[in-house]
C-alpha positions in Angstrom: 3.5 12.3 62.8 2.4 14.0 59.7 2.6 17.8 59.7 -0.3 20.1 59.5 -1.5 20.9 56.0 -0.6 24.5 55.1 -1.2 26.5 52.0 1.7 28.6 50.8 0.6 32.2 50.5 3.1 35.1 49.8 0.7 37.5 51.5 1.0 35.7 54.8 3.9 37.8 56.0 4.1 36.3 59.4 2.7 32.9 60.5 3.4 30.5 63.3 6.9 29.5 62.3 8.7 32.4 63.9 7.0 32.3 67.3 5.8 35.8 66.8 2.9 37.2 68.8 0.3 37.3 66.0 -0.2 36.5 62.3 0.2 39.3 59.7 -1.6 39.1 56.4 -0.9 41.6 53.6 -4.0 43.2 52.0 -2.1 45.8 49.9 1.3 47.5 49.8 0.2 49.8 52.6 -2.2 47.7 54.6 -2.0 44.3 56.5 -4.2 42.5 58.9 -2.9 41.4 62.4 -4.8 38.5 63.9 -4.4 36.8 67.3 -6.4 35.2 70.1 -5.7 34.4 73.7 -7.7 33.3 76.8 -6.9 32.0 80.3 -8.4 31.1 83.7 -9.0 33.8 86.4 -5.8 35.1 88.1 -7.7 37.6 90.4 -10.9 37.2 92.4 -12.6 40.3 91.1 -14.5 39.2 87.9 -14.6 42.7 86.4 -10.9 43.1 86.9 -10.3 39.6 85.5 -12.2 40.6 82.3 -10.0 43.8 82.0 -6.7 41.9 82.4 -7.7 39.1 80.0 -8.8 41.6 77.4 -5.6 43.7 77.8 -3.6 40.5 77.4 -5.3 39.6 74.2 -5.1 43.1 72.7 -1.4 43.2 73.6 -0.4 40.8 70.8 -1.6 43.3 68.2 0.2 46.2 69.8 3.4 44.0 70.0 3.3 43.6 66.2 3.0 47.4 65.8 -0.7 47.1 64.9 -3.8 49.0 65.9 -6.7 46.7 67.1 -10.0 47.3 65.2 -12.3 44.4 66.1 -12.5 41.9 69.0 -14.7 38.9 69.7 -15.2 37.4 73.1 -14.1 33.8 73.9 -16.0 32.6 76.9 -16.1 29.2 78.6 -17.9 29.0 81.9 -19.3 26.4 84.4 -22.8 27.8 84.5 -23.7 25.6 87.5 -21.0 27.4 89.5 -20.9 30.9 88.2 -24.0 33.0 88.4 -25.1 35.3 85.5 -24.0 38.5 87.3 -20.4 37.2 87.7 -20.3 36.2 84.0 -21.7 39.6 83.1 -19.0 41.4 85.2 -16.2 39.5 83.4 -17.7 40.5 80.0 -18.2 44.1 81.1 -14.6 44.3 82.2 -13.5 43.0 78.8 -15.8 45.3 77.0 -14.6 48.4 78.8 -11.0 47.5 78.1 -11.8 47.0 74.4 -13.5 50.4 74.3 -10.5 52.0 75.9 -8.4 50.6 73.0 -10.9 52.3 70.6 -11.6 48.8 69.2 -15.1 47.5 68.3 -16.4 44.5 70.2 -18.1 42.5 67.4 -19.5 39.5 69.2 -18.1 36.2 70.3 -18.9 32.6 71.4 -19.7 31.0 74.7 -19.5 27.4 75.7 -19.9 25.4 79.0 -16.6 24.3 80.6 -15.6 22.9 84.0 -13.5 26.0 84.7 -14.0 29.6 83.6 -11.9 30.9 80.6 -12.1 34.3 79.1 -10.2 36.2 76.4 -10.5 37.7 72.9 -9.9 37.0 69.3 -8.5 40.3 67.9 -8.0 41.7 64.5 -5.9 44.8 63.9 -4.3 46.8 61.1 -0.7 47.6 60.4 1.5 49.0 57.6 3.4 45.9 56.3 6.5 48.0 56.2 6.2 48.9 59.9 5.6 45.5 61.4 7.4 44.7 64.6 8.6 41.1 64.5 11.0 38.7 66.1 13.2 38.8 63.0 13.9 42.5 62.7 16.6 43.0 65.3 20.3 43.8 64.5 23.6 43.7 66.4 24.1 47.0 68.1 20.4 47.5 68.9 19.5 48.3 72.6 16.7 46.5 74.4 13.9 48.5 76.1 11.3 47.1 78.5 8.0 48.9 79.3 6.7 47.0 82.3 8.5 45.6 85.3 8.5 41.8 86.0 7.0 39.7 88.7 3.2 39.4 88.0 3.4 35.6 87.8 5.1 35.4 91.2 2.6 37.9 92.7 -0.4 36.0 91.3 0.9 32.9 93.1 1.4 34.8 96.3 -2.2 36.1 96.0 -3.6 32.6 95.7 -1.6 31.6 98.9 -2.9 34.6 100.8 0.7 36.0 101.2 0.2 39.2 99.1 -1.0 42.6 100.6 -4.1 44.2 99.1 -1.9 47.2 98.0 0.5 45.0 96.0 -2.3 43.0 94.5 -3.9 46.3 93.3 -0.5 47.5 92.0 0.0 44.3 90.0 -3.5 44.1 88.7 -3.4 47.7 87.5 -0.2 46.9 85.6 -1.7 43.8 84.0 -4.8 45.8 82.9 -2.7 48.5 81.3 -2.8 48.4 77.5 0.4 48.1 75.4 -0.6 51.0 73.1 3.0 52.3 72.9 3.7 49.4 70.5 1.6 50.7 67.7 2.9 54.2 68.3 6.6 53.4 68.1 6.0 51.3 65.0 4.1 54.0 63.2 7.0 56.4 63.4 9.5 53.8 62.3 11.6 53.6 65.4 11.7 49.8 65.6 11.0 46.7 63.5 11.9 44.2 66.2 10.2 43.3 69.5 7.6 41.2 71.3 5.6 41.4 74.5 6.7 39.5 77.6 4.0 36.9 78.5 3.9 33.2 79.3 7.5 32.3 78.4 8.9 35.0 80.6 11.5 37.6 79.5 14.2 35.0 78.7 11.9 32.8 76.7 10.5 35.6 74.5 13.9 37.2 74.1 15.3 33.9 72.9 12.7 33.8 70.1 13.8 37.3 69.0 17.5 36.3 69.1 16.9 33.1 67.2 14.9 34.7 64.4 17.2 37.8 64.1 20.5 35.8 64.3 21.8 37.8 67.3 22.8 37.3 70.9 21.3 39.4 73.7 23.5 40.5 76.6 21.2 41.4 79.5 22.2 43.5 82.5 20.3 41.8 85.3 20.6 44.8 87.6 18.8 46.9 85.0 15.7 44.6 84.8 13.0 46.1 87.1 10.9 44.1 89.4 7.4 45.4 90.1 8.1 45.5 93.8 11.0 44.4 96.1 8.6 42.0 97.9 8.7 39.8 94.8 12.1 38.5 95.9 10.8 37.6 99.3 8.0 35.7 97.6 10.5 33.8 95.6 12.5 32.9 98.7 9.2 31.7 100.2 8.5 29.4 97.2 5.7 31.5 95.7 6.8 30.7 92.2 4.3 29.3 89.6 5.0 26.0 88.0 5.2 27.7 84.6 7.9 30.0 85.7 10.0 27.2 87.1 9.6 25.3 83.8 10.6 28.5 81.9 13.8 28.7 83.9 14.6 25.1 83.4 14.3 25.6 79.6 16.1 28.9 79.7 19.2 27.4 81.2 19.6 25.5 77.9 19.9 28.7 75.9 21.1 31.2 78.5 24.5 31.8 80.0 24.3 33.2 83.6 27.2 34.9 85.2 28.2 33.3 88.5 27.1 36.5 90.4 23.5 36.4 89.2 21.5 35.2 92.2 18.8 32.5 91.9 16.1 35.0 92.7 17.1 37.1 89.7 17.1 34.1 87.4 13.6 33.2 88.6 12.4 36.8 88.0 13.8 36.8 84.4 11.9 33.6 83.7 8.7 34.5 85.4 5.6 33.9 83.3 3.9 37.3 82.9 0.2 38.0 82.2 -0.2 41.1 80.0 3.5 41.9 80.4 5.3 44.8 78.9 6.8 45.4 75.4 10.4 44.3 74.8 11.7 46.4 71.9 15.0 46.5 70.0 16.0 50.1 69.1 19.0 51.5 67.2 21.2 53.4 69.7 20.8 56.6 67.6 17.1 56.5 68.2 17.0 55.7 71.9 16.1 59.2 73.1 13.3 59.7 70.6 12.0 56.1 71.2 11.8 56.8 75.0 9.8 60.0 74.3 7.3 58.2 72.0 6.9 55.3 74.5 6.3 57.6 77.4 4.0 59.9 75.4 1.8 56.9 74.5 1.3 55.4 78.0 4.5 53.5 79.0 4.9 53.8 82.8 8.6 52.8 82.6 11.2 52.5 79.8 14.1 50.5 81.1 17.2 49.9 79.0 18.1 46.3 80.0 20.7 45.2 77.5 22.2 45.2 74.0 22.2 42.9 71.0 25.5 41.6 69.5 26.5 39.3 66.7 25.4 35.7 67.4 27.5 33.9 69.9 27.4 30.4 71.4 24.3 31.2 73.6 21.4 33.3 72.4 21.1 35.0 75.8 23.9 36.1 78.1 23.0 37.5 81.6 25.5 39.3 83.8 
């Protein structure tokens, strides 16, 4: 199959080749555009909450690159014969309120008919090209910080099966609707140039992209990786694991070395496909204290130190 036609442009600092979260295009020595889009089907029943989560997820890719979102456009696909106008409006209102929370301008969008509902955003942001966070910026010796616990994919499956309590559903939904604003803050002060957000490929998948592009190996301490709630492990034992997470783990075993004492439930958690997951950031050990302060000051609920990067080894990711 012939490859896609592409124009070589030195101002395209980051494109699709490095599996980064968004594209970065340089406008000047001090200014670059960050561009991304994302959308998905409902993962909660409340249409307003779904709009909030989908918008937060779309905005996250700009924050994960160290950028500040400035404009967003709605991407809407709906079965108009099944969803009434009020439900559609609630989805859009949830998204609009989250965009406003990000101090970003909602500039329009596009709507089409579709057999199942889809919603998300196309987002444009700004970043200093010297302060971009990318997969390729990590170094051996850096420590890995995570700003949201894992398990939202498993909880979403439990919700669909009627196995999740309203309290845990609310807890997970609130986390998914939380903006990843700490990403732009920590980039602006120059405390990291390497990182990503943890979304559909799970922690292991996104971490492997960072390791591949940076030429390092990640050594994760599985006991240090937080789950959103202990009940997540009970859901895993009950089989409440989305197909995407199972596929993530199958693929992860090709590039991950697991110690014999890492239980299956932990392996599943590390591969769980997240919606609007947290930031995964590589930080020099001398900057850890200041980095934690900046992340907490800008909205991070947790800052968990989950591992360290070393020189490249046989496997990109090693879990103990």
